[in-house]
N, C-alpha and C positions, 0 to 999 in steps of 0.2 A: 258314541258316532251316531248320525241320523243316515239313515238311507233314503235315496232319492228313488221313488218307484214309479213306474208308468202304469201300474195296473193295481186297482184298489185292492184286488184279492190278495197282492203280495203283503200285506200288512196283516193279514190272518184277523185274529181277534185284537190285535194291540190299537194303540191310539196313533192318529196320524193329523197332519194338517193338510187339507185339500188346497191345491196350488191350481186355479183355473187359468188357462190360457185362451186369449181370443184377439181378434182383431179390435183396433180402435173403431168407434162408429163414424167418428170424423175424420181420420186419416186411415185408408185400407194398407197403407205401407207400415204402419206403426202396430206392433205386437205388445199386447199388455198382459201382464200377470196380477191376480188378486188373489187374496188369501186372507183368513181369519183365524185367530186363535181365542173361542170364545169357551173355556171348558164349563162355565156355570152360566151361559146365556149373556154374559157380560164380556165385551171384547177387551183382552189384555193386549193385544197388538194385532196389527193388522196392516194391508198394504197401503201406501200412500199413494194419492193420484200424482201422476206425470213423471213416475221415476220408470227407468228401463225394466223389462221383463228379467233381465240377468240380476240386475240389484236386487228387485224383488224376491227373486228364488233365495238369494243369498240371505235375505232379512228371515224369509221364511224358515231357511234351515236353522239359522242363529236363534230364532225363537223355539224352534222344535227342541234344539240342542239344551237351552236354557231351561226349559221345562220337562225335560225326560221324556220327550215323545219320540219315539223311535222311527217314525217314517215322514216324508213329505211325499204325498201323491200328487203328481204332475198329471191332472186332467186336462189332455190336449187332444180332443178327438179330431181336429182339423190338421194336426200334425204341424203347428205353426213354429214350435219350439222344441226341435227334434234332440235327443239326448247328446248328439254329438256337438252342438251349439250350446249346451250348458257348461257352466264353470265347473 
């Protein structure tokens, strides 16, 4: 089971995928999420352009689960995708 955390410190020394939340530069009402899993410097999986932040979080959690990564850290300094809005 993968835990979605709001503070990087919550992962301790364990591996995690960083999920970055930001506003679209072209549409300020659109919230985007981006992430990348590249354990050896080569991307195995990553976010896709044009998909919703909710869909991307699900993909990041699925990727973490498939690769035995216990955490997905939601890096959201502007609180654009609060915990109560996540699946």
